[in-house]
N, C-alpha and C positions, 0 to 999 in steps of 0.2 A: 713513710715512717710507720713502724708497727704500733699497735695499741698502747704498749707500755711506754714507748718512746714519746708518743703524742701526749699521753697522760703526764709524763714528767715535764714535757715542754709547757703544758698548761700550768702545772704547779709553779714552774719557774716564772711564767708570765704573771701569775697572781703575786708572787713575792716582788717581782720587779715593778709592778704597777699598782701596788696596794693603795697609795694615796689617790691616784686617778680613779681607781675602781670605787673606792669609798665615796669620792666626790662626784661619781658618775660623769667623769670627764673623758671617758674612752668613747671611741666611735661605736655606733650601735652594734655592728657585727662582733667586735671584740668584746664588748660588754655582755652580749648575749652568750657568747662562747664561755667566757669566764664565769658567768652566773650559773650556766649549766654545769660546768666543771665543779664549781664550789658545792653544788647540791649533791654531786656524785662522788666527791672526794672528801672523806671525813677529815683528813688533815688540813686541807685548804679551807673547808668550811669552819673548822675550829680556829684556824689562824685568823681568818677574817673576823669572826665573832670576838676573838680575844683582842685583836687590834682595835676594833671599834669600841670595845668595853674599856680598854686602856685610855683611849681618847676621851671617852665619856667620864671616866673616873677622875681624870686629871682636871676636868672642867675646862678643857682647852679644845673642844671639838672645832670651834670656829678659828681659834688662834693657835696653830700648830707650830709656833716658833720654838717650842721646847724640843722639837724633834730636829736636832741639828744634822747637818750632812754626815757628820761623823757617826752619830747614833744611828741614822738611817743605814749607812754603809755597814756598820757592825751588825745590825739586826738582819740585813739582807744576807751577809756572810754566814751568820749563825743559822738562818733558815735554809740556805743552800746546803750547808754541811749537814743539817738535820735531815733534809730530804734527799741527800746524796745527789745534788744537782751540779756539783763541780765537775 
C-alpha cells in the first residue's frame, strides 16, 4: 500500500475504533500505530480531541450510554464521508 493509502487506512482505523482508542483497549501495537498517526495527521488529532471533549462536556465520560448504536453509526458515516474513506 502506498503512503497515501496507508494514511487513509489509519484514518479509517481511528474512526472505526475511537471508543477503544480513547479507553486504551486496543492491543499495544495498534494503539502505538494509531497514536503515532494521530500526532502526524491533523484531521485525526482534531477528531480525537473533539470526541474526548464532547464526552467530557456531556459529563458522561464514564457512562457513554448516550452514544447509541445509531448515533455512533451516523458519526462514523459522516467521518468516512468527510475524510473520503468510502
